[in-house]
C-alpha positions in Angstrom: 97.5 129.9 104.4 95.6 129.4 108.2 98.4 128.1 110.3 95.7 126.4 112.6 94.5 125.1 109.6 97.7 123.2 108.6 97.9 122.8 112.2 94.3 120.3 112.4 94.8 118.8 108.6 98.3 118.0 109.4 97.2 116.5 112.5 94.5 114.9 111.2 97.2 112.7 108.2 99.7 112.3 110.8 97.1 110.3 113.0 96.6 108.3 109.9 100.8 107.9 109.0 101.0 107.2 113.3 99.0 103.7 113.1 100.7 102.5 109.9 103.5 103.6 111.9 102.8 101.1 115.1 102.1 98.3 112.8 105.9 98.6 111.1 107.0 98.9 114.8 105.2 95.6 116.7 106.4 93.4 113.9 109.9 94.8 114.0 110.1 95.0 118.0 109.5 91.2 118.7 111.3 90.0 115.8 113.2 93.0 114.5 111.8 92.2 111.3 111.1 95.7 108.8 107.7 94.4 107.0 108.5 96.5 103.7 105.0 94.8 102.5 102.9 96.3 105.3 101.4 99.2 103.1 100.2 96.5 101.1 99.0 94.5 103.3 96.9 97.8 104.9 95.9 97.7 101.2 94.4 94.1 101.2 92.7 94.4 104.3 91.2 97.5 103.2 89.7 96.0 99.3 88.4 93.2 101.5 86.9 95.7 103.8 85.5 97.2 100.9 84.2 94.3 99.6 81.8 93.2 102.9 80.7 97.2 102.8 79.6 96.9 99.4 77.3 93.7 99.8 76.0 95.0 103.4 75.6 98.8 102.5 78.3 100.0 104.8 77.5 98.2 107.3 79.9 99.1 110.4 79.8 96.9 112.3 80.4 93.6 110.0 83.0 95.8 108.7 84.7 96.0 111.3 84.5 92.5 112.1 85.8 91.6 108.4 89.0 93.9 109.5 88.9 91.8 112.2 89.2 88.3 110.4 91.3 89.7 107.7 93.6 90.6 110.3 94.1 87.1 112.0 94.1 85.6 108.1 96.6 87.3 106.7 98.8 87.9 109.8 99.2 84.6 110.4 99.5 82.9 106.3 102.5 86.3 106.4 104.2 84.5 109.6 103.8 81.2 109.0 104.2 80.3 105.2 106.9 83.9 104.6 108.8 84.9 108.1 109.1 81.6 109.9 110.6 79.7 106.4 113.2 82.5 106.9 114.0 83.1 110.2 117.9 82.9 110.6 118.4 83.5 107.8 120.6 87.4 106.8 118.6 90.3 107.1 118.8 91.4 104.2 117.3 87.6 102.7 114.2 88.8 104.8 113.6 92.0 103.7 114.2 90.8 100.6 111.5 88.2 101.1 109.0 90.9 102.5 109.6 93.3 98.9 108.9 90.0 96.9 105.4 89.4 99.4 104.8 93.4 98.4 104.7 92.9 94.8 102.4 89.2 95.4 100.5 91.6 97.4 99.9 94.2 94.8 99.6 91.9 91.7 96.7 90.2 93.8 94.9 93.3 94.3 95.7 94.1 91.0 94.5 91.1 89.4 90.7 90.7 92.0 89.9 94.5 92.1 91.0 96.5 88.9 93.3 99.3 89.1 90.5 102.1 89.4 89.9 104.1 92.2 86.7 103.5 94.4 84.7 105.3 96.8 84.3 103.7 100.1 80.3 102.9 100.7 78.8 104.5 103.6 82.1 107.3 103.7 80.3 110.7 103.7 79.7 111.3 107.0 77.8 115.2 106.4 79.1 118.6 107.2 81.0 119.3 110.1 81.5 122.2 113.0 83.2 125.7 113.2 85.4 125.2 116.3 87.0 128.8 117.1 87.2 129.5 113.6 88.2 125.9 112.5 86.1 123.3 109.6 86.4 119.9 111.5 84.8 117.4 109.6 83.3 114.2 111.5 85.8 112.0 109.9 88.5 113.9 111.6 86.8 113.3 114.4 86.7 110.0 114.4 90.0 109.8 112.9 91.2 111.1 116.5 89.1 109.0 118.2 89.9 105.7 117.1 93.9 107.0 117.1 94.1 107.6 120.9 92.2 104.3 121.2 94.2 102.1 119.5 97.4 104.4 121.4 95.3 103.6 124.2 95.1 100.4 124.3 98.4 98.9 122.8 99.9 100.9 126.1 97.9 99.3 128.7 97.8 95.8 126.6 101.6 96.3 126.6 102.4 97.1 130.3 99.8 95.5 132.1 98.6 91.9 130.6 100.3 89.0 130.9 101.2 88.3 126.9 101.7 91.6 126.6 104.7 92.0 129.5 105.4 88.3 127.3 106.4 90.4 124.1 108.5 93.3 125.8 110.3 90.4 127.4 110.6 89.1 124.1 111.4 92.2 122.0 114.2 92.2 124.9 116.0 88.9 125.2 114.2 86.1 122.8 116.7 83.6 124.3 116.0 84.0 127.3 112.4 84.6 127.2 112.3 81.2 125.4 114.7 79.3 128.2 111.6 81.2 130.5 108.8 79.0 128.9 107.5 82.1 126.9 106.3 80.6 123.3 108.1 83.0 121.1 106.9 81.2 118.0 102.9 82.2 119.6 104.3 86.0 120.4 105.7 86.5 116.3 101.9 85.4 114.8 100.5 87.6 117.7 102.7 90.5 116.7 101.9 90.6 112.6 98.0 89.6 113.6 98.2 93.0 115.8 100.4 94.7 113.1 98.7 93.9 110.2 94.8 94.7 112.3 96.5 98.4 113.1 97.2 98.4 110.0 93.4 97.6 108.4 92.0 100.0 110.8 94.8 103.0 108.7 93.6 101.2 104.9 89.8 102.0 106.7 90.8 105.6 107.6 92.6 106.1 104.8 89.6 105.2 102.0 87.0 106.8 103.9 88.5 109.9 104.0 90.4 109.8 100.6 89.5 106.8 98.3 90.6 103.0 98.0 92.9 102.1 95.5 96.1 100.6 94.3 97.8 103.8 94.9 96.9 103.5 98.6 99.8 101.4 99.8 102.4 104.7 99.0 100.4 106.0 102.2 102.7 102.8 104.0 105.8 104.3 102.3 104.9 108.0 103.6 104.4 106.8 106.9 107.8 104.5 107.1 109.3 108.0 108.4 107.3 107.9 111.1 108.0 104.7 112.4 112.3 105.7 111.9 111.8 109.1 113.7 110.0 107.7 116.4 112.7 104.7 116.9 111.9 101.3 115.3 111.6 99.7 118.8 108.8 102.3 120.1 105.6 101.9 119.5 104.1 104.5 120.6 107.2 106.7 119.8 106.5 105.3 116.4 102.7 107.1 116.9 103.8 110.1 118.0 106.0 110.5 115.3 103.9 109.9 112.5 101.6 113.4 114.5 105.1 115.2 113.7 105.9 113.7 110.0 102.1 115.0 108.8 102.4 118.3 110.8 105.8 118.6 108.8 104.7 118.3 105.5 101.3 119.9 106.4 103.3 122.9 107.0 106.3 122.5 104.0 103.6 121.8 101.4 101.7 125.1 102.7 104.9 128.0 103.3 107.1 126.0 100.7 105.6 124.2 97.9 103.3 121.1 97.4 106.4 119.3 95.9 108.2 119.5 99.3 105.6 118.0 100.8 106.6 114.3 99.5 109.9 114.6 100.6 110.0 116.6 104.0 109.1 113.8 105.9 112.5 111.7 104.4 113.9 115.3 105.1 113.3 115.5 108.8 114.6 111.7 109.3 117.8 112.4 107.8 118.5 115.4 110.3 117.1 113.6 113.0 118.9 110.3 113.0 122.4 112.6 111.9 121.7 113.3 115.9 120.3 110.2 116.9 120.5 107.4 114.9 117.8 105.1 116.8 115.0 107.0 116.9 113.8 109.8 119.0 112.3 107.4 121.3 114.0 104.3 120.2 116.5 102.6 122.8 120.1 103.1 121.8 121.3 99.9 120.9 125.5 99.2 122.8 127.1 96.1 121.7 130.3 94.9 123.5 133.1 93.9 121.2 
């Protein structure tokens, strides 16, 4: 197996994992909630975009607008009716609520769209290019460009905008931010919307590269090790963790066996957490007792 080919395809899968992992980290960084329904949110938004694409013959603009609109609606609904009533409750209760939400979304998707996989309308982008002996597909180029754009956009937003700085302050100490006049509840809503938006982008890209079906939610589970590897409270670290997990999975599947591809990502985070329990780029939490 060509090492360079495995590397490029691993980076492509890793870019998808990185986008999904950023969604996990966005919510956790601001609200300290691990959203186990994240993969299902991604699947739901991808199905909505799939429906819009079918109505509009694959119009890129309208599909993009549907992702934005559905991310706003889904993010607001989850924050208002699932997360907000659970604030102040034990972490275990909130986690169980997100798992229940996952089952609910999966059931609703099955009732509306069925359980059969579909090809995403307009997903055929033509042949690839030969670069240094490698066959690069147009969809891979688009995927890398979107991945880098989202990473750059999130970095600039958090570092140089007033709202982004407020989100970082809230992540550091929500009580102090509240006392300083920051609307923490609005920042929670924004975090859930941003997480849903990034998940929607990843879901549509996944559906274009492979297919759209109920198993799309499994991509969220396979991307979760990237969040742990990079650090649950490190958004860009999670994005980089996705690339690492994607490459590790591809090399494990190519050189050891296809069965190892499914478990290699989780094996990596077990090894990393034995050394750095807070992830490669996460902040070490020190509590005085």
